[in-house]
Residue frames as qw, qx, qy, qz and C-alpha x, y, z in Angstrom:
[[0.694, -0.623, 0.074, -0.354, -5.12, -0.41, -26.90],
 [0.051, -0.559, 0.803, -0.200, -2.66, -1.99, -24.50],
 [0.492, -0.022, -0.866, -0.081, -2.74, -5.70, -23.82],
 [0.687, -0.563, -0.133, -0.439, -5.25, -6.83, -21.23],
 [0.142, 0.428, -0.775, 0.443, -3.30, -7.43, -18.01],
 [0.503, -0.331, -0.798, 0.035, -4.47, -10.05, -15.52],
 [0.370, -0.716, -0.028, -0.591, -6.53, -8.69, -12.61],
 [0.824, -0.559, 0.092, -0.015, -4.74, -10.97, -10.13],
 [0.397, 0.697, -0.553, 0.225, -1.07, -11.51, -9.30],
 [0.892, -0.259, -0.330, 0.167, 1.14, -13.75, -7.19],
 [0.165, -0.850, 0.427, -0.262, 3.44, -12.87, -4.29],
 [0.573, 0.283, -0.741, 0.207, 6.32, -15.21, -3.46],
 [0.113, 0.085, -0.797, 0.587, 5.56, -17.15, -0.29],
 [0.462, 0.179, 0.409, -0.766, 1.79, -16.56, -0.39],
 [0.374, 0.156, 0.905, 0.132, -0.41, -19.34, -1.70],
 [0.365, 0.703, 0.607, -0.062, -3.40, -17.49, -3.05],
 [0.350, 0.389, 0.295, 0.800, -3.37, -14.96, -5.85],
 [0.079, -0.512, -0.378, 0.767, -4.08, -11.35, -4.92],
 [0.302, 0.846, 0.427, 0.108, -6.52, -8.94, -6.53],
 [0.566, 0.217, 0.044, 0.794, -4.48, -6.12, -8.08],
 [0.157, -0.713, 0.015, -0.683, -5.90, -3.41, -5.85],
 [0.484, -0.110, -0.688, 0.529, -4.60, -3.41, -2.28],
 [0.330, -0.804, -0.345, -0.355, -7.17, -1.95, 0.12],
 [0.268, 0.372, -0.473, 0.753, -5.50, 0.43, 2.56],
 [0.521, -0.556, -0.644, 0.061, -6.61, 0.05, 6.17],
 [0.302, 0.072, -0.310, 0.899, -5.37, 3.41, 7.45],
 [0.336, -0.360, -0.142, -0.859, -8.93, 4.79, 7.62],
 [0.662, -0.371, -0.639, -0.127, -10.29, 1.95, 9.80],
 [0.573, -0.571, -0.436, 0.395, -11.03, 3.28, 13.27],
 [0.282, -0.240, 0.011, 0.929, -10.00, 6.78, 12.13],
 [0.292, 0.154, -0.192, -0.924, -12.12, 8.46, 9.41],
 [0.647, -0.144, -0.592, -0.458, -14.28, 5.29, 9.26],
 [0.561, -0.391, 0.528, -0.504, -15.91, 4.02, 12.43],
 [0.369, -0.168, 0.914, -0.003, -16.21, 0.28, 12.96],
 [0.614, 0.482, 0.581, -0.230, -19.49, -0.13, 11.05],
 [0.449, 0.823, -0.168, -0.304, -18.28, 1.99, 8.12],
 [0.065, -0.585, 0.792, 0.164, -15.05, -0.03, 8.07],
 [0.519, 0.092, 0.845, -0.084, -17.01, -3.30, 8.00],
 [0.599, 0.687, 0.291, -0.293, -19.11, -1.92, 5.12],
 [0.260, 0.794, -0.476, -0.274, -15.96, -0.98, 3.16],
 [0.221, -0.372, 0.899, 0.062, -14.40, -4.40, 3.77],
 [0.590, 0.306, 0.720, -0.199, -17.60, -6.28, 2.88],
 [0.547, 0.775, 0.064, -0.309, -18.01, -4.27, -0.32],
 [0.080, 0.711, -0.659, -0.230, -14.37, -4.81, -1.26],
 [0.359, -0.145, 0.922, 0.006, -14.63, -8.57, -0.84],
 [0.600, 0.514, 0.548, -0.273, -17.96, -8.68, -2.70],
 [0.453, 0.825, -0.164, -0.295, -16.25, -6.89, -5.63],
 [0.912, 0.324, -0.183, 0.173, -13.54, -9.56, -5.79],
 [0.097, 0.774, -0.481, 0.400, -10.96, -7.91, -3.54],
 [0.914, -0.304, -0.263, 0.049, -8.92, -10.06, -1.14],
 [0.666, 0.131, -0.247, 0.692, -5.80, -8.06, -0.20],
 [0.301, -0.920, -0.180, -0.174, -5.81, -5.65, 2.78],
 [0.560, 0.309, -0.331, 0.694, -2.92, -3.52, 4.03],
 [0.438, -0.872, -0.138, -0.168, -2.61, -2.08, 7.54],
 [0.445, 0.443, -0.515, 0.584, 0.08, -1.27, 10.13],
 [0.515, -0.418, -0.643, 0.383, 0.45, -1.58, 13.87],
 [0.218, -0.222, -0.229, 0.922, 0.78, 2.21, 14.23],
 [0.201, -0.349, -0.453, -0.796, -2.47, 3.14, 12.39],
 [0.260, 0.774, 0.192, 0.545, -3.93, 5.61, 13.49],
 [0.581, -0.403, -0.339, 0.621, -1.53, 7.00, 16.07],
 [0.219, 0.173, 0.122, 0.953, -1.61, 10.45, 14.41],
 [0.323, -0.609, -0.454, -0.564, -5.27, 11.02, 15.35],
 [0.205, -0.481, 0.419, -0.742, -6.06, 12.82, 18.59],
 [0.716, -0.278, 0.387, -0.510, -6.70, 10.37, 21.44],
 [0.957, 0.215, -0.173, -0.096, -5.40, 7.38, 19.44],
 [0.496, -0.681, 0.534, 0.070, -2.46, 5.25, 20.54],
 [0.268, 0.437, -0.799, -0.313, -1.95, 3.00, 17.49],
 [0.103, 0.026, 0.990, -0.093, -3.48, -0.39, 16.78],
 [0.494, 0.340, 0.339, -0.725, -6.95, 0.98, 15.99],
 [0.593, 0.405, -0.446, -0.534, -6.96, -0.28, 12.40],
 [0.297, 0.195, -0.934, 0.019, -5.73, -3.76, 13.34],
 [0.237, 0.122, 0.767, -0.584, -8.35, -3.98, 16.09],
 [0.610, 0.386, 0.077, -0.688, -11.18, -3.19, 13.66],
 [0.540, 0.383, -0.674, -0.328, -9.81, -5.71, 11.16],
 [0.075, 0.128, -0.953, 0.265, -9.56, -8.38, 13.85],
 [0.434, 0.251, 0.578, -0.644, -13.19, -7.86, 14.81],
 [0.636, 0.444, -0.228, -0.589, -14.20, -8.08, 11.14],
 [0.372, 0.304, -0.871, -0.100, -12.27, -11.34, 10.67],
 [0.114, 0.035, 0.887, -0.446, -13.95, -12.75, 13.79],
 [0.522, 0.359, 0.337, -0.697, -17.42, -11.61, 12.69],
 [0.662, 0.497, -0.292, -0.479, -17.07, -12.90, 9.12],
 [0.840, -0.195, 0.507, 0.026, -14.97, -16.03, 9.76],
 [0.747, 0.660, 0.063, 0.052, -13.01, -15.27, 6.58],
 [0.332, -0.809, 0.400, 0.275, -9.42, -14.82, 7.71],
 [0.633, -0.166, 0.661, 0.369, -8.02, -17.57, 5.46],
 [0.537, 0.610, 0.508, 0.285, -9.56, -16.10, 2.31],
 [0.082, 0.995, -0.004, 0.051, -8.02, -12.64, 2.85],
 [0.730, 0.212, -0.179, 0.625, -4.36, -11.81, 2.19],
 [0.372, -0.915, -0.154, 0.034, -3.31, -9.60, 5.09],
 [0.580, 0.372, -0.229, 0.688, -0.34, -7.23, 5.21],
 [0.388, -0.915, -0.113, -0.012, 0.70, -5.34, 8.32],
 [0.485, 0.641, -0.300, 0.513, 3.84, -3.55, 9.45],
 [0.710, -0.589, -0.226, 0.313, 6.20, -3.12, 12.39],
 [0.602, 0.140, -0.053, 0.785, 8.65, -0.49, 13.53],
 [0.039, 0.386, 0.040, 0.921, 6.62, 2.67, 14.19],
 [0.549, -0.661, -0.470, -0.201, 4.12, 1.84, 16.96],
 [0.150, -0.817, 0.299, -0.470, 4.91, 4.07, 19.98],
 [0.779, -0.492, 0.349, -0.171, 5.37, 0.98, 22.18],
 [0.872, -0.009, 0.413, 0.262, 7.45, -0.94, 19.64],
 [0.318, 0.908, -0.190, -0.197, 9.75, 1.50, 17.88],
 [0.002, -0.679, 0.714, 0.171, 12.61, 0.21, 15.78],
 [0.867, 0.245, -0.356, -0.248, 13.64, -3.19, 14.48],
 [0.111, -0.474, 0.828, -0.278, 15.63, -4.74, 17.32],
 [0.336, -0.024, -0.927, -0.162, 14.86, -8.46, 17.53],
 [0.090, -0.331, -0.830, 0.440, 12.84, -8.48, 20.76],
 [0.246, 0.375, 0.141, -0.883, 10.94, -5.34, 19.77],
 [0.433, 0.176, -0.588, -0.660, 9.83, -6.85, 16.45],
 [0.301, -0.143, -0.943, 0.015, 8.79, -10.13, 18.09],
 [0.014, 0.392, 0.648, -0.653, 6.74, -8.30, 20.74],
 [0.303, 0.340, -0.133, -0.880, 5.23, -6.05, 18.07],
 [0.397, 0.037, -0.786, -0.472, 4.16, -9.04, 15.98],
 [0.195, -0.274, -0.903, 0.267, 2.57, -10.73, 18.98],
 [0.143, 0.423, 0.387, -0.807, 0.59, -7.57, 19.77],
 [0.372, 0.267, -0.414, -0.787, -0.53, -7.31, 16.14],
 [0.331, -0.075, -0.915, -0.218, -1.64, -10.95, 16.04],
 [0.041, -0.370, -0.765, 0.526, -3.69, -10.39, 19.21],
 [0.265, 0.439, 0.116, -0.851, -5.41, -7.31, 17.77],
 [0.419, 0.282, -0.574, -0.644, -5.97, -9.00, 14.40],
 [0.783, -0.067, 0.462, -0.412, -7.30, -12.17, 16.08],
 [0.854, 0.450, -0.243, -0.102, -5.16, -14.36, 13.86],
 [0.847, -0.400, 0.259, 0.236, -2.20, -16.71, 14.11],
 [0.633, -0.008, 0.402, 0.661, -0.29, -15.42, 11.09],
 [0.212, 0.794, -0.042, -0.568, 0.37, -12.45, 8.83],
 [0.831, 0.467, 0.261, 0.154, 0.64, -13.09, 5.09],
 [0.544, 0.555, -0.043, 0.627, 2.97, -10.16, 4.39],
 [0.529, -0.767, -0.194, 0.306, 4.89, -8.50, 7.21],
 [0.443, 0.756, -0.044, 0.480, 6.69, -5.23, 6.47],
 [0.479, -0.336, -0.211, 0.783, 9.50, -3.43, 8.16],
 [0.149, 0.899, 0.410, -0.045, 7.60, -0.13, 8.08],
 [0.125, 0.957, -0.249, 0.085, 10.71, 2.04, 8.46],
 [0.727, 0.300, -0.463, 0.408, 14.39, 1.22, 8.49],
 [0.614, -0.789, 0.008, 0.035, 16.14, 1.34, 11.87],
 [0.439, 0.759, -0.405, 0.260, 19.64, 2.77, 11.52],
 [0.360, -0.627, 0.601, -0.341, 20.54, 1.46, 14.98],
 [0.841, -0.065, 0.524, -0.119, 19.90, -2.17, 13.99],
 [0.086, -0.441, 0.727, 0.518, 22.38, -3.64, 11.49],
 [0.677, 0.261, -0.345, -0.596, 20.80, -5.06, 8.34],
 [0.393, 0.178, -0.902, 0.025, 22.19, -8.53, 9.13],
 [0.097, 0.108, 0.796, -0.587, 20.25, -8.56, 12.41],
 [0.547, 0.284, 0.094, -0.782, 17.08, -7.35, 10.68],
 [0.594, 0.265, -0.651, -0.391, 17.38, -10.12, 8.10],
 [0.236, 0.067, -0.933, 0.263, 17.85, -12.72, 10.85],
 [0.291, 0.165, 0.578, -0.745, 14.82, -11.46, 12.80],
 [0.640, 0.316, -0.079, -0.696, 12.44, -11.52, 9.84],
 [0.510, 0.248, -0.800, -0.194, 13.75, -14.89, 8.70],
 [0.015, 0.007, -0.889, 0.458, 13.04, -16.28, 12.16],
 [0.480, 0.253, 0.362, -0.758, 9.43, -15.03, 11.95],
 [0.666, 0.329, -0.434, -0.509, 8.96, -16.69, 8.56],
 [0.335, 0.221, -0.909, 0.111, 10.55, -19.87, 9.92],
 [0.197, 0.053, 0.751, -0.629, 8.05, -19.84, 12.80],
 [0.031, 0.431, 0.851, 0.297, 5.08, -19.83, 10.41],
 [0.033, -0.710, -0.486, 0.508, 3.66, -16.65, 11.93],
 [0.215, 0.735, -0.194, -0.612, 4.79, -14.65, 8.88],
 [0.841, 0.335, 0.416, 0.087, 4.50, -15.99, 5.34],
 [0.607, 0.505, 0.150, 0.594, 6.43, -13.29, 3.46],
 [0.411, -0.554, -0.139, 0.710, 8.54, -10.22, 4.26],
 [0.353, 0.800, 0.292, 0.388, 8.22, -6.71, 2.85],
 [0.469, -0.260, -0.127, 0.835, 10.23, -3.48, 3.12],
 [0.108, 0.881, 0.362, 0.285, 9.04, 0.14, 3.17],
 [0.151, -0.975, 0.078, -0.146, 10.77, 3.49, 3.72],
 [0.775, -0.346, 0.240, 0.471, 14.38, 2.28, 3.38],
 [0.104, 0.759, -0.400, -0.503, 17.05, 4.18, 1.50],
 [0.833, 0.447, -0.261, -0.196, 17.86, 2.46, -1.80],
 [0.301, 0.560, -0.738, 0.228, 21.28, 1.50, -0.41],
 [0.352, -0.236, 0.762, -0.490, 19.95, -0.09, 2.78],
 [0.835, 0.219, 0.197, -0.464, 17.12, -1.81, 0.92],
 [0.720, 0.509, -0.465, -0.082, 19.53, -3.35, -1.56],
 [0.057, 0.469, -0.808, 0.352, 21.73, -4.47, 1.34],
 [0.650, -0.076, 0.550, -0.520, 18.75, -6.25, 2.96],
 [0.880, 0.371, -0.051, -0.291, 17.97, -8.14, -0.25],
 [0.515, 0.598, -0.606, 0.101, 21.64, -9.00, -0.83],
 [0.173, -0.403, 0.790, -0.429, 22.30, -10.26, 2.70],
 [0.767, 0.042, 0.419, -0.484, 19.09, -12.32, 2.74],
 [0.849, 0.452, -0.201, -0.185, 19.90, -13.96, -0.59],
 [0.373, 0.592, -0.681, 0.215, 23.55, -14.63, 0.26],
 [0.216, -0.306, 0.791, -0.484, 22.65, -16.19, 3.60],
 [0.297, -0.170, -0.903, -0.261, 19.80, -18.28, 2.26],
 [0.050, 0.341, 0.664, -0.663, 17.29, -16.46, 4.47],
 [0.287, 0.714, 0.631, -0.091, 13.85, -14.99, 3.72],
 [0.245, 0.056, 0.309, 0.917, 14.31, -12.62, 0.80],
 [0.293, 0.409, 0.328, -0.800, 11.70, -9.82, 0.83],
 [0.364, 0.401, 0.802, 0.250, 8.81, -10.66, -1.46],
 [0.124, 0.842, 0.442, 0.283, 7.59, -7.07, -1.74],
 [0.305, -0.089, -0.184, 0.930, 8.46, -3.42, -1.38],
 [0.006, 0.828, 0.560, -0.040, 6.11, -0.56, -0.55],
 [0.377, 0.000, 0.075, 0.923, 7.36, 2.70, -2.10],
 [0.196, 0.696, 0.280, -0.631, 5.80, 6.16, -2.37],
 [0.205, -0.041, 0.682, 0.701, 4.78, 6.26, -6.04],
 [0.361, 0.697, 0.579, -0.219, 2.09, 8.05, -8.03],
 [0.507, 0.688, 0.316, 0.413, 1.70, 10.42, -10.99],
 [0.011, 0.934, -0.096, 0.344, 2.90, 13.41, -8.95],
 [0.472, -0.701, 0.532, -0.044, 5.68, 11.53, -7.12],
 [0.926, 0.362, -0.098, -0.049, 7.58, 9.50, -9.68],
 [0.303, 0.788, -0.515, 0.150, 11.28, 10.27, -9.29],
 [0.403, -0.538, 0.697, -0.250, 12.28, 8.20, -6.26],
 [0.845, 0.059, 0.508, -0.155, 10.69, 4.96, -7.40],
 [0.787, 0.616, 0.030, -0.005, 11.59, 5.18, -11.06],
 [0.273, 0.811, -0.484, 0.184, 15.19, 6.24, -10.40],
 [0.112, -0.545, 0.753, -0.350, 16.08, 4.12, -7.36],
 [0.573, -0.129, 0.693, -0.417, 13.59, 1.43, -6.35],
 [0.836, 0.379, -0.037, -0.395, 12.24, 0.00, -9.61],
 [0.514, 0.544, -0.663, 0.011, 15.60, -1.58, -10.41],
 [0.194, -0.305, 0.838, -0.409, 15.76, -3.29, -7.00],
 [0.732, 0.154, 0.415, -0.518, 12.27, -4.72, -7.47],
 [0.775, 0.503, -0.285, -0.255, 13.18, -6.02, -10.93],
 [0.284, 0.548, -0.772, 0.152, 16.50, -7.49, -9.84],
 [0.127, -0.141, 0.890, -0.415, 14.99, -9.41, -6.92],
 [0.322, -0.283, -0.780, -0.455, 11.59, -10.09, -8.51],
 [0.043, -0.287, -0.672, 0.682, 9.82, -8.30, -5.66],
 [0.023, 0.728, 0.646, 0.229, 6.19, -7.26, -5.85],
 [0.162, 0.108, -0.090, 0.977, 5.54, -3.50, -5.75],
 [0.204, -0.713, -0.671, -0.023, 2.69, -2.08, -3.64],
 [0.233, 0.320, -0.086, 0.914, 2.88, 1.73, -3.70],
 [0.165, -0.649, -0.597, 0.443, 1.40, 3.83, -0.92],
 [0.092, 0.649, 0.054, -0.753, -0.12, 7.29, -1.55],
 [0.401, 0.213, 0.748, 0.484, -1.16, 5.84, -4.93],
 [0.103, 0.793, 0.512, 0.314, -3.80, 8.58, -5.15],
 [0.302, 0.321, -0.180, 0.880, -1.58, 11.24, -3.53],
 [0.042, -0.276, -0.643, 0.713, -3.76, 11.53, -0.41],
 [0.303, 0.681, 0.620, -0.247, -6.82, 12.08, -2.60],
 [0.020, 0.628, -0.227, -0.744, -5.19, 14.70, -4.84],
 [0.060, 0.200, -0.782, -0.587, -5.51, 12.38, -7.87],
 [0.262, 0.418, 0.851, -0.180, -9.21, 11.63, -7.39],
 [0.135, 0.432, 0.514, 0.729, -10.11, 14.70, -9.42],
 [0.259, -0.806, -0.532, 0.012, -12.05, 16.37, -6.63],
 [0.344, -0.743, 0.005, 0.573, -9.34, 18.98, -6.04],
 [0.590, 0.608, 0.309, 0.432, -9.07, 21.24, -9.08],
 [0.121, 0.790, -0.144, 0.583, -7.96, 24.40, -7.22],
 [0.266, 0.205, -0.669, 0.664, -6.26, 25.19, -3.93],
 [0.455, -0.223, 0.223, -0.833, -9.60, 26.30, -2.48],
 [0.818, -0.074, -0.430, -0.374, -11.03, 22.80, -3.03],
 [0.589, 0.099, -0.711, 0.371, -8.65, 21.47, -0.39],
 [0.197, -0.406, 0.369, -0.812, -9.96, 23.69, 2.42],
 [0.656, -0.238, 0.377, -0.610, -11.26, 21.58, 5.30],
 [0.842, 0.179, -0.468, -0.198, -10.56, 18.20, 3.64],
 [0.876, -0.474, 0.088, -0.012, -9.63, 15.37, 6.05],
 [0.839, -0.066, 0.183, 0.508, -6.31, 14.93, 4.26],
 [0.232, 0.971, 0.043, 0.050, -5.75, 18.60, 3.49],
 [0.316, -0.822, 0.442, 0.170, -2.26, 18.76, 5.00],
 [0.669, -0.147, 0.665, 0.297, -1.08, 15.58, 3.26],
 [0.592, 0.609, 0.477, 0.225, -2.53, 16.55, -0.12],
 [0.049, 0.976, -0.018, -0.210, -1.09, 20.09, 0.01],
 [0.472, -0.523, 0.532, 0.469, 2.42, 18.88, -0.84],
 [0.508, 0.260, 0.698, 0.434, 1.19, 18.10, -4.36],
 [0.223, 0.889, 0.361, -0.174, -0.38, 21.52, -4.95],
 [0.252, -0.461, 0.377, 0.763, 1.32, 23.37, -7.82],
 [0.542, 0.534, -0.181, -0.623, 0.44, 24.39, -11.39],
 [0.304, 0.346, -0.857, -0.234, 2.19, 21.19, -12.54],
 [0.161, 0.089, 0.923, -0.337, 0.17, 19.12, -10.07],
 [0.495, 0.479, 0.391, -0.611, -3.13, 20.57, -11.21],
 [0.445, 0.503, -0.516, -0.532, -2.10, 19.99, -14.85],
 [0.088, 0.119, -0.989, -0.019, -1.79, 16.28, -14.04],
 [0.315, 0.337, 0.733, -0.500, -5.29, 16.31, -12.51],
 [0.492, 0.546, -0.051, -0.676, -6.70, 18.01, -15.63],
 [0.369, 0.375, -0.770, -0.361, -5.16, 15.34, -17.89],
 [0.088, 0.046, 0.964, -0.247, -6.46, 12.59, -15.60],
 [0.442, 0.451, 0.466, -0.620, -9.97, 14.01, -15.88],
 [0.469, 0.539, -0.377, -0.590, -9.59, 14.19, -19.67],
 [0.234, 0.228, -0.934, -0.146, -8.46, 10.54, -19.96],
 [0.210, 0.192, 0.853, -0.438, -11.17, 9.46, -17.52],
 [0.511, 0.476, 0.157, -0.698, -13.84, 11.20, -19.60],
 [0.443, 0.418, -0.645, -0.461, -12.68, 9.33, -22.71],
 [0.265, 0.063, -0.961, 0.044, -13.02, 6.00, -20.87],
 [0.599, -0.499, -0.261, -0.570, -16.20, 6.97, -19.01],
 [0.730, -0.212, -0.536, 0.367, -14.25, 6.23, -15.85],
 [0.400, -0.910, -0.081, 0.066, -13.32, 8.08, -12.67],
 [0.264, 0.835, -0.427, 0.224, -10.00, 9.97, -12.45],
 [0.538, -0.552, 0.606, -0.198, -9.01, 7.80, -9.45],
 [0.925, 0.154, 0.346, -0.021, -9.52, 4.67, -11.57],
 [0.653, 0.720, -0.123, 0.198, -7.24, 6.09, -14.28],
 [0.094, -0.819, 0.511, -0.244, -4.54, 7.12, -11.76],
 [0.709, -0.331, 0.610, -0.125, -4.44, 3.57, -10.38],
 [0.882, 0.400, 0.246, 0.034, -4.59, 2.00, -13.86],
 [0.377, 0.849, -0.339, 0.147, -1.58, 4.12, -14.88],
 [0.374, -0.626, 0.662, -0.171, 0.39, 2.59, -11.98],
 [0.849, 0.037, 0.522, -0.073, -0.65, -0.90, -13.07],
 [0.728, 0.682, 0.011, 0.067, 0.45, -0.07, -16.63],
 [0.110, 0.838, -0.500, 0.187, 3.85, 0.89, -15.18],
 [0.633, 0.208, -0.731, 0.145, 4.33, -2.63, -13.82],
 [0.310, -0.352, 0.564, -0.680, 3.15, -2.04, -10.26],
 [0.146, -0.101, -0.984, 0.019, 1.77, -5.27, -8.75],
 [0.250, -0.703, -0.652, -0.134, -1.11, -3.65, -6.86],
 [0.060, 0.460, -0.180, 0.867, -1.44, -0.01, -5.79],
 [0.231, -0.396, -0.749, 0.479, -2.70, 0.69, -2.27],
 [0.176, -0.363, -0.168, -0.899, -5.77, 2.89, -1.97],
 [0.052, -0.262, -0.810, 0.522, -8.14, 3.44, 0.92],
 [0.258, -0.480, -0.489, -0.681, -11.81, 4.36, 1.17],
 [0.139, -0.099, 0.566, -0.807, -13.66, 5.97, 4.08],
 [0.653, 0.210, 0.382, -0.619, -17.01, 4.69, 2.80],
 [0.629, 0.166, 0.745, 0.144, -18.26, 1.83, 0.67],
 [0.491, 0.821, 0.249, -0.153, -19.42, 4.35, -1.96],
 [0.037, 0.859, -0.434, -0.271, -15.81, 5.38, -2.63],
 [0.621, -0.276, 0.715, 0.166, -14.76, 1.83, -3.46],
 [0.762, 0.525, 0.376, -0.044, -16.26, 1.45, -6.93],
 [0.400, 0.885, -0.236, -0.024, -13.66, 3.72, -8.57],
 [0.281, -0.661, 0.696, -0.001, -10.83, 1.83, -6.84],
 [0.668, -0.043, 0.742, -0.012, -11.80, -1.76, -7.63],
 [0.696, 0.679, 0.181, -0.146, -12.46, -0.79, -11.26],
 [0.007, 0.838, -0.472, -0.273, -8.76, -0.06, -11.85],
 [0.464, -0.288, 0.805, 0.232, -7.45, -3.59, -12.58],
 [0.558, 0.447, 0.691, 0.105, -9.99, -4.00, -15.40],
 [0.290, 0.919, 0.056, -0.262, -9.38, -0.58, -16.99],
 [0.760, 0.034, 0.353, 0.545, -6.99, -0.93, -19.91],
 [0.049, 0.859, -0.073, -0.504, -5.38, 2.35, -20.90],
 [0.783, 0.582, 0.108, 0.192, -4.25, 2.76, -24.48],
 [0.695, 0.004, 0.011, 0.719, -0.69, 3.69, -25.41],
 [0.119, 0.612, 0.157, 0.766, -1.85, 7.25, -26.16],
 [0.551, -0.774, -0.187, -0.251, -3.43, 7.58, -22.71],
 [0.816, -0.415, -0.050, 0.399, -0.27, 6.38, -20.98],
 [0.547, 0.262, 0.102, 0.789, 1.93, 8.65, -23.12],
 [0.108, -0.751, -0.181, -0.625, -0.25, 11.69, -22.30],
 [0.681, -0.724, -0.090, -0.068, -0.08, 10.96, -18.57],
 [0.806, -0.131, 0.011, 0.578, 3.67, 10.32, -18.77],
 [0.367, 0.497, 0.129, 0.776, 4.16, 13.64, -20.52],
 [0.273, -0.790, -0.116, -0.537, 2.11, 15.80, -18.15],
 [0.769, -0.639, 0.008, 0.016, 3.67, 14.15, -15.08],
 [0.760, 0.388, -0.196, 0.482, 7.25, 14.54, -16.44],
 [0.032, -0.764, 0.300, -0.570, 8.03, 17.38, -13.95],
 [0.710, -0.524, 0.336, -0.328, 7.71, 14.77, -11.20],
 [0.986, 0.136, -0.013, 0.094, 9.85, 12.13, -12.97]]
């Protein structure tokens, strides 16, 4: 068996340790109404979770939504529970329809709008959600440093940058003595390995940045509930999960189910535990209902053996 890894981790700039499962807030106000979202959050906290990820643009893709729905639900939950200081909160800027890009004034206005919706005075981890080619990296670094300096942001994160631009952000921040990103948020899972393992893992190692992958369960594809193409019909995330559909993708699911059976665990738990075994700080996974949470929060305590990891590595090699 592999060594027992700790179930909590530290992020530079953030005082409290985080639970090594990052609850995704993209469902709040979208596939989960406010009460369902509160139930998910309450259940997560009761299970030892304390790290929630959202974005200002969630859930702009849904019909009739304008962005900010997830943050609004979270803000109401913080107000109702009075627990803001015990939760590590990550949100993002750059893609809300009213605040596109990373120009200085846009980011500042975006943060202020997020703080209002979240009913809080600070964000623990604030991501540049997408790079902005029209804003030089130096200016981006200066803007995010200013927000950290103000106390309204405790740590900076980067998502959806090219490896070259991401490395430039880290380099400029370090050279200028400004806020060096404490985290990156890459797309990484068993059926999407290449980009992270080839390009981003080295940046995270070099700058000691935490890694919080999105699509950790491949839009539900790695939960084990989709064993054939027909199983996807009518699913809420059908379009997102379809990109993983292939004989090689289904072979990964079969191996996940096999490993899960050996551990008397859920396939989703194994998929997340594999990421943790790969050195990920905390994978991001979301739940539309409290019942879906048990398989997610079990991941940090599931210790895969070397044989399990090797089998999953082998079957997912086409994606590496």
